[in-house]
C-alpha positions as CSV (number, residue, x, y, z in Angstrom):
1,M,112.7,117.7,87.8
2,T,114.7,117.1,91.0
3,K,113.1,116.4,94.4
4,A,114.3,119.9,95.5
5,Q,112.7,121.6,92.6
6,A,109.5,119.7,93.0
7,D,109.4,120.9,96.7
8,I,110.1,124.4,95.8
9,N,107.2,124.5,93.2
10,R,104.8,122.9,95.5
11,K,105.5,125.4,98.2
12,L,105.4,128.3,95.7
13,R,102.1,127.1,94.4
14,T,100.7,126.9,97.9
15,L,102.1,130.4,98.7
16,K,100.6,131.8,95.4
17,H,97.2,130.3,96.1
18,G,97.2,131.9,99.5
19,V,97.9,135.3,98.2
20,E,95.4,135.0,95.2
21,S,92.6,133.7,97.3
22,R,93.4,135.9,100.4
23,N,92.0,133.0,102.6
24,I,95.0,131.3,104.2
25,A,92.5,128.8,106.2
26,K,91.1,127.6,102.9
27,T,94.4,127.4,101.2
28,C,95.7,125.3,104.1
29,R,92.9,123.0,104.0
30,Y,92.9,122.7,100.2
31,F,96.8,121.7,100.4
32,G,96.6,119.8,103.6
33,I,99.0,121.8,105.6
34,S,98.6,123.7,108.8
35,S,98.6,127.6,109.0
36,E,101.8,127.6,111.0
37,I,103.6,125.7,108.2
38,F,102.1,128.1,105.6
39,Y,103.5,131.2,107.5
40,Q,106.8,129.4,108.3
41,W,107.1,128.9,104.4
42,K,106.2,132.5,103.8
43,R,108.7,133.8,106.3
44,T,111.4,131.6,105.0
45,Y,110.7,132.6,101.3
46,A,110.8,136.2,102.2
47,E,114.2,135.9,104.0
48,K,116.0,133.3,101.8
49,G,114.0,133.1,98.5
50,E,113.6,129.8,96.7
51,S,116.7,128.1,98.3
52,G,115.0,128.5,101.7
53,L,112.0,126.4,100.5
54,I,114.1,123.2,99.9
55,N,113.4,120.5,102.4
56,S,116.2,119.6,104.7
57,K,116.6,116.7,107.3
58,P,116.6,118.0,110.8
59,C,119.3,115.6,111.8
60,P,121.1,112.6,110.3
61,E,119.5,109.1,110.7
62,N,121.1,106.9,113.4
63,P,121.7,103.3,112.0
64,K,121.6,101.9,115.4
65,L,117.8,102.6,115.6
66,R,117.1,101.0,112.3
67,V,114.8,98.0,112.4
68,P,116.7,94.9,110.8
69,A,115.6,94.5,107.2
70,P,113.9,91.1,107.6
71,I,111.8,92.4,110.5
72,A,111.0,95.5,108.6
73,E,109.7,93.4,105.5
74,K,107.4,91.5,107.9
75,I,106.0,94.6,109.5
76,L,105.5,96.3,106.1
77,Y,103.9,93.1,104.8
78,L,101.4,92.9,107.8
79,R,100.6,96.5,107.5
80,Q,100.0,96.7,104.0
81,T,98.3,93.2,103.5
82,Y,96.2,93.1,106.6
83,H,96.1,96.7,107.8
84,L,97.2,95.8,111.1
85,G,98.1,98.6,113.7
86,A,101.3,98.7,115.8
87,M,100.0,96.7,118.7
88,R,98.8,93.7,116.7
89,I,101.8,93.7,114.5
90,S,103.9,93.6,117.7
91,W,101.8,90.7,119.1
92,F,101.8,88.8,115.7
93,L,105.7,89.1,115.4
94,E,106.1,88.0,118.9
95,R,103.6,85.0,118.8
96,Y,104.3,83.6,115.4
97,H,108.1,84.7,114.7
98,G,109.5,85.0,118.2
99,V,110.5,88.4,117.5
100,N,110.1,90.8,120.7
101,Y,109.7,94.5,119.2
102,P,107.6,96.8,121.1
103,A,104.8,98.6,119.3
104,H,106.6,102.0,120.0
105,W,109.9,100.9,118.5
106,P,111.7,104.0,117.5
107,G,113.3,102.5,114.3
108,H,112.4,104.0,110.9
109,L,110.6,101.9,108.5
110,K,110.9,102.7,104.8
111,P,109.1,100.9,102.1
């Protein structure tokens, strides 16, 4: 099953559950989404069918904003091993590695 098909199945399952239960608030709580998202999926499905339920990126990624790989590895290690937050990771990198990245760095970190 492709990622697109998995997205479609998940959203259809959510929409079907909402229709069957007739309680959108409980459905949204159960599936961990907001009611706004539920109704957005419902409108999109009504307009475009299953093809409208495929997730699409809002804009292309900007490689200039990407955190360099060695720093990203250190950040992910600190986060996963010690469960540090952004401020402590920023402080740790500056203190022990001489890397000055602010806690609100806009770069994308992908594991």
